[in-house]
C-alpha positions as CSV (number, residue, x, y, z in Angstrom):
1,M,0.0,0.0,0.0
2,D,1.4,3.4,-0.8
3,L,-0.2,5.4,2.0
4,W,0.8,3.3,5.0
5,D,4.1,1.5,5.8
6,Q,4.3,-2.3,5.7
7,D,4.6,-2.6,9.5
8,F,1.2,-0.9,9.9
9,V,-0.4,-2.8,7.1
10,D,0.5,-6.2,8.6
11,E,0.0,-5.1,12.2
12,E,-2.8,-7.5,13.3
13,V,-2.8,-10.0,10.4
14,E,-1.2,-10.2,7.0
15,V,-3.1,-7.9,4.6
16,C,-6.0,-9.7,3.0
17,F,-8.6,-8.9,0.3
18,E,-11.1,-11.6,-0.4
19,F,-13.8,-11.5,-3.2
20,G,-16.1,-14.4,-2.5
21,S,-19.3,-15.7,-4.1
22,H,-22.5,-13.7,-4.5
23,N,-20.6,-10.4,-4.8
24,I,-19.6,-10.4,-1.1
25,G,-16.1,-10.1,0.2
26,S,-13.9,-8.8,3.0
27,F,-10.6,-7.2,3.7
28,Q,-8.2,-6.4,6.6
29,F,-5.1,-4.3,6.8
30,G,-3.6,-2.7,9.9
31,Y,-6.5,-1.9,12.2
32,V,-8.9,-1.4,9.3
33,Q,-11.4,-4.2,8.3
34,G,-14.5,-4.3,6.3
35,Q,-17.2,-6.2,4.5
36,I,-17.2,-5.7,0.7
37,D,-20.1,-5.5,-1.7
38,Y,-18.6,-5.7,-5.2
39,R,-19.5,-5.9,-8.9
40,V,-17.4,-7.6,-11.6
41,G,-16.5,-5.9,-14.9
42,T,-13.5,-5.2,-17.1
43,C,-11.1,-2.3,-17.3
44,D,-8.7,-1.9,-20.2
45,G,-9.4,-5.5,-21.1
46,K,-8.6,-6.9,-17.6
47,P,-11.0,-8.5,-15.1
48,C,-11.9,-5.9,-12.4
49,V,-14.1,-5.3,-9.4
50,E,-15.6,-2.1,-8.1
51,F,-16.7,-2.2,-4.5
52,A,-18.2,-0.4,-1.6
53,W,-17.4,-1.4,2.0
54,V,-18.5,-0.9,5.6
55,G,-16.5,-1.9,8.7
56,N,-14.2,-0.2,11.2
57,N,-11.0,1.6,11.6
58,E,-9.6,0.7,15.1
59,S,-12.9,1.0,17.1
60,D,-14.6,3.6,14.9
61,S,-17.2,2.8,12.3
62,A,-15.7,3.3,8.8
63,Q,-16.8,3.0,5.2
64,G,-15.5,3.6,1.7
65,R,-15.1,2.3,-1.8
66,G,-12.5,0.9,-4.1
67,W,-11.6,-1.0,-7.2
68,A,-9.1,-3.7,-8.2
69,T,-7.9,-5.3,-11.5
70,L,-6.5,-8.8,-11.9
71,E,-3.6,-9.5,-14.2
72,G,-2.0,-13.0,-13.9
73,D,-1.7,-13.7,-10.2
74,E,-1.6,-10.1,-9.0
75,I,-4.4,-7.6,-8.1
76,T,-3.8,-3.9,-8.3
77,G,-6.2,-1.4,-7.0
78,M,-7.2,1.6,-4.8
79,I,-9.1,1.6,-1.5
80,C,-10.7,4.8,-0.2
81,L,-11.7,5.5,3.4
82,Y,-14.3,8.2,3.8
83,P,-13.9,11.1,4.2
84,G,-10.4,11.4,2.7
85,D,-7.7,8.7,2.9
86,E,-7.0,6.7,-0.1
87,S,-4.2,4.2,-1.0
88,A,-3.1,2.2,-4.0
89,F,-2.4,-1.4,-3.3
90,K,-0.8,-4.4,-5.0
91,R,-1.2,-8.0,-3.8
92,K,-0.3,-11.4,-5.2
93,K,-3.3,-13.8,-5.5
94,S,-3.2,-16.5,-2.8
95,K,-2.9,-20.1,-3.9
96,R,-5.8,-21.3,-1.7
Protein backbone atom coordinates (compact mmCIF):
# COMPACT_ATOMS: atom_id res chain seq x y z
CA MET A 1 0.00 0.00 0.00
CA ASP A 2 1.37 3.39 -0.84
CA LEU A 3 -0.17 5.44 2.01
CA TRP A 4 0.83 3.26 4.99
CA ASP A 5 4.09 1.46 5.77
CA GLN A 6 4.25 -2.34 5.73
CA ASP A 7 4.58 -2.60 9.54
CA PHE A 8 1.18 -0.92 9.95
CA VAL A 9 -0.43 -2.82 7.06
CA ASP A 10 0.49 -6.21 8.58
CA GLU A 11 0.01 -5.11 12.24
CA GLU A 12 -2.77 -7.55 13.31
CA VAL A 13 -2.77 -9.99 10.39
CA GLU A 14 -1.15 -10.19 6.97
CA VAL A 15 -3.07 -7.88 4.64
CA CYS A 16 -5.95 -9.72 2.97
CA PHE A 17 -8.57 -8.91 0.32
CA GLU A 18 -11.14 -11.63 -0.44
CA PHE A 19 -13.76 -11.49 -3.17
CA GLY A 20 -16.13 -14.39 -2.50
CA SER A 21 -19.30 -15.68 -4.05
CA HIS A 22 -22.53 -13.70 -4.45
CA ASN A 23 -20.60 -10.38 -4.80
CA ILE A 24 -19.63 -10.36 -1.11
CA GLY A 25 -16.09 -10.13 0.24
CA SER A 26 -13.93 -8.80 3.04
CA PHE A 27 -10.57 -7.22 3.73
CA GLN A 28 -8.23 -6.36 6.56
CA PHE A 29 -5.06 -4.34 6.81
CA GLY A 30 -3.62 -2.70 9.90
CA TYR A 31 -6.54 -1.92 12.19
CA VAL A 32 -8.95 -1.43 9.28
CA GLN A 33 -11.37 -4.18 8.35
CA GLY A 34 -14.53 -4.29 6.32
CA GLN A 35 -17.18 -6.21 4.45
CA ILE A 36 -17.20 -5.68 0.69
CA ASP A 37 -20.12 -5.50 -1.73
CA TYR A 38 -18.61 -5.74 -5.22
CA ARG A 39 -19.48 -5.89 -8.90
CA VAL A 40 -17.40 -7.62 -11.59
CA GLY A 41 -16.48 -5.95 -14.87
CA THR A 42 -13.54 -5.23 -17.14
CA CYS A 43 -11.14 -2.31 -17.26
CA ASP A 44 -8.71 -1.92 -20.16
CA GLY A 45 -9.44 -5.54 -21.09
CA LYS A 46 -8.58 -6.89 -17.60
CA PRO A 47 -11.01 -8.46 -15.13
CA CYS A 48 -11.88 -5.95 -12.41
CA VAL A 49 -14.11 -5.34 -9.43
CA GLU A 50 -15.59 -2.11 -8.10
CA PHE A 51 -16.68 -2.21 -4.48
CA ALA A 52 -18.21 -0.38 -1.57
CA TRP A 53 -17.40 -1.39 1.98
CA VAL A 54 -18.46 -0.89 5.59
CA GLY A 55 -16.48 -1.86 8.66
CA ASN A 56 -14.25 -0.24 11.21
CA ASN A 57 -10.96 1.58 11.62
CA GLU A 58 -9.64 0.69 15.06
CA SER A 59 -12.86 0.96 17.09
CA ASP A 60 -14.58 3.61 14.94
CA SER A 61 -17.16 2.84 12.26
CA ALA A 62 -15.74 3.31 8.78
CA GLN A 63 -16.84 3.02 5.18
CA GLY A 64 -15.51 3.63 1.71
CA ARG A 65 -15.13 2.35 -1.81
CA GLY A 66 -12.48 0.93 -4.10
CA TRP A 67 -11.56 -1.02 -7.19
CA ALA A 68 -9.11 -3.70 -8.23
CA THR A 69 -7.92 -5.30 -11.46
CA LEU A 70 -6.50 -8.79 -11.89
CA GLU A 71 -3.55 -9.50 -14.16
CA GLY A 72 -2.02 -12.96 -13.88
CA ASP A 73 -1.73 -13.70 -10.16
CA GLU A 74 -1.62 -10.07 -9.00
CA ILE A 75 -4.37 -7.64 -8.06
CA THR A 76 -3.77 -3.91 -8.25
CA GLY A 77 -6.24 -1.36 -6.98
CA MET A 78 -7.25 1.55 -4.83
CA ILE A 79 -9.05 1.61 -1.49
CA CYS A 80 -10.70 4.80 -0.20
CA LEU A 81 -11.70 5.47 3.40
CA TYR A 82 -14.34 8.18 3.78
CA PRO A 83 -13.93 11.10 4.21
CA GLY A 84 -10.45 11.38 2.72
CA ASP A 85 -7.70 8.73 2.93
CA GLU A 86 -7.00 6.65 -0.14
CA SER A 87 -4.22 4.23 -0.98
CA ALA A 88 -3.15 2.22 -3.97
CA PHE A 89 -2.40 -1.43 -3.27
CA LYS A 90 -0.84 -4.40 -5.00
CA ARG A 91 -1.16 -7.98 -3.81
CA LYS A 92 -0.34 -11.42 -5.20
CA LYS A 93 -3.31 -13.77 -5.48
CA SER A 94 -3.16 -16.51 -2.84
CA LYS A 95 -2.91 -20.15 -3.88
CA ARG A 96 -5.84 -21.31 -1.71
